[in-house]
C-alpha positions as CSV (number, residue, x, y, z in Angstrom):
1,X,0.2,-0.1,-0.1
2,X,1.3,3.7,-0.6
3,X,0.5,6.6,1.2
4,X,1.4,10.6,0.9
5,X,4.1,12.2,3.1
6,X,5.2,15.9,3.3
7,X,7.3,15.4,0.4
8,X,4.4,14.8,-1.9
9,X,6.1,11.4,-3.1
10,X,4.3,8.2,-2.4
11,X,6.1,5.6,-0.2
12,X,5.5,2.3,0.4
13,X,3.6,1.2,3.6
14,X,3.6,-1.9,5.2
15,X,0.3,-3.6,5.1
16,X,0.6,-4.9,8.5
17,X,0.4,-1.0,9.6
18,X,-2.8,-0.6,7.5
19,X,-5.8,-0.3,10.0
20,X,-7.5,-3.6,10.7
21,X,-11.0,-4.2,9.3
22,X,-12.5,-5.7,12.2
23,X,-16.0,-6.6,12.9
24,X,-16.4,-2.9,14.5
25,X,-15.4,-1.7,11.4
26,X,-18.0,-3.8,9.3
27,X,-20.9,-2.9,11.8
28,X,-20.0,0.5,11.4
29,X,-20.9,0.3,7.7
30,X,-23.6,0.5,5.3
31,X,-23.9,-2.8,3.5
32,X,-25.9,-2.6,0.1
33,X,-27.4,-5.7,-1.9
34,X,-28.0,-4.0,-5.3
35,X,-29.7,-0.9,-4.8
36,X,-31.1,-1.8,-1.7
37,X,-29.8,-1.1,1.6
38,X,-29.6,-4.5,3.6
39,X,-27.9,-2.5,6.9
40,X,-27.8,1.2,7.3
41,X,-24.5,2.6,9.0
42,X,-25.8,4.3,12.4
43,X,-26.3,8.0,12.2
44,X,-23.8,10.3,14.3
45,X,-27.1,11.7,15.7
46,X,-28.3,8.1,16.7
47,X,-27.9,8.8,20.3
48,X,-30.2,12.1,19.9
49,X,-32.5,10.0,17.7
50,X,-31.1,11.2,14.6
51,X,-33.0,9.1,12.1
52,X,-36.3,9.3,13.7
53,X,-38.6,10.7,10.8
54,X,-36.0,11.0,8.3
55,X,-36.5,10.1,4.6
56,X,-34.4,10.2,1.7
57,X,-35.2,11.4,-1.9
58,X,-33.0,11.3,-4.9
59,X,-32.0,14.6,-6.3
60,X,-30.6,14.6,-9.9
61,X,-27.8,17.1,-10.8
62,X,-27.2,18.5,-14.1
63,X,-24.8,21.0,-15.5
64,X,-24.8,22.4,-18.9
65,X,-22.0,24.3,-20.5
66,X,-22.2,27.9,-19.1
67,X,-24.4,27.2,-16.2
68,X,-24.8,26.4,-12.7
69,X,-25.2,23.0,-11.2
70,X,-29.1,22.5,-11.8
71,X,-30.9,20.2,-9.0
72,X,-34.2,18.5,-9.5
73,X,-36.1,16.1,-7.5
74,X,-38.1,13.6,-9.7
75,X,-40.6,12.9,-6.8
76,X,-41.2,16.6,-6.5
77,X,-42.0,18.0,-10.0
78,X,-41.1,22.0,-9.9
79,X,-38.9,21.5,-6.7
80,X,-35.6,23.0,-8.4
81,X,-32.6,24.7,-7.3
82,X,-29.1,25.7,-8.6
83,X,-25.4,26.2,-7.4
84,X,-22.3,27.6,-8.8
85,X,-20.5,24.7,-7.4
86,X,-21.3,21.3,-6.5
87,X,-21.1,21.7,-2.9
88,X,-23.5,24.9,-3.1
89,X,-26.0,22.8,-5.3
90,X,-25.9,20.2,-2.7
91,X,-26.8,22.5,-0.1
92,X,-29.3,24.3,-1.9
93,X,-30.8,21.0,-2.7
94,X,-31.3,20.2,0.9
95,X,-33.0,23.8,1.7
96,X,-35.1,23.6,-1.6
97,X,-36.5,20.4,-0.6
98,X,-37.2,21.0,2.9
99,X,-39.0,24.7,1.8
100,X,-40.9,22.6,-0.8
101,X,-42.1,20.0,1.6
102,X,-43.0,22.5,4.5
103,X,-45.2,24.2,2.0
104,X,-46.8,21.1,0.7
105,X,-47.4,20.2,4.4
106,X,-49.2,23.7,5.3
107,X,-51.2,23.3,2.0
108,X,-52.7,19.8,3.4
109,X,-51.0,18.0,0.7
110,X,-49.6,14.1,1.0
111,X,-45.8,14.0,0.8
112,X,-45.0,11.1,-1.8
113,X,-43.1,8.4,-0.7
114,X,-39.7,8.0,-2.3
115,X,-39.2,6.6,-5.7
116,X,-36.6,3.9,-6.2
117,X,-33.2,4.8,-8.0
118,X,-34.1,2.4,-10.5
119,X,-37.1,3.9,-11.5
120,X,-35.9,7.5,-11.6
121,X,-32.9,6.5,-13.7
122,X,-35.5,4.9,-16.4
123,X,-36.9,8.3,-16.9
124,X,-34.6,9.7,-20.2
125,X,-34.8,13.2,-18.5
126,X,-32.9,11.9,-15.7
127,X,-30.2,9.8,-17.8
128,X,-27.8,12.5,-18.1
129,X,-27.7,13.5,-14.7
130,X,-26.1,12.6,-11.3
131,X,-28.2,11.2,-8.7
132,X,-27.5,11.9,-4.9
133,X,-29.5,11.3,-1.6
134,X,-31.1,14.4,0.3
135,X,-32.4,13.4,3.8
136,X,-35.3,15.5,5.1
137,X,-37.3,15.0,8.3
138,X,-41.3,14.8,7.7
139,X,-42.4,14.6,11.1
140,X,-42.0,16.6,14.4
141,X,-41.2,14.4,17.4
């Protein structure tokens, strides 16, 4: 195995010095079976009830030449946002979806269940985009 050092050159590292892949390491990991999550990694907020009422929605990010990164939500038509960088677009995605859902709740609209990744990526409008997850809280505790 190799690693970076202060000189910027790579050096060989003895594999015996590498971190152990213990049961604790694997129990703290998310395990996937295809597109389905078999076991979700425990949230950093688990002690505070971090996953209660949280729902994951898929967002699609697109980038056209000479434009910002655009984000849309296939489960929420009309909910869109953008950012000049990927990081900004990701942050704006959370804000946009949260605001959109709050408005739907105030208006008494039903909140859709999240669609599967497979279903969303079958749509030709999403083929050229990159999917990512936006986690939002749907219920007050």
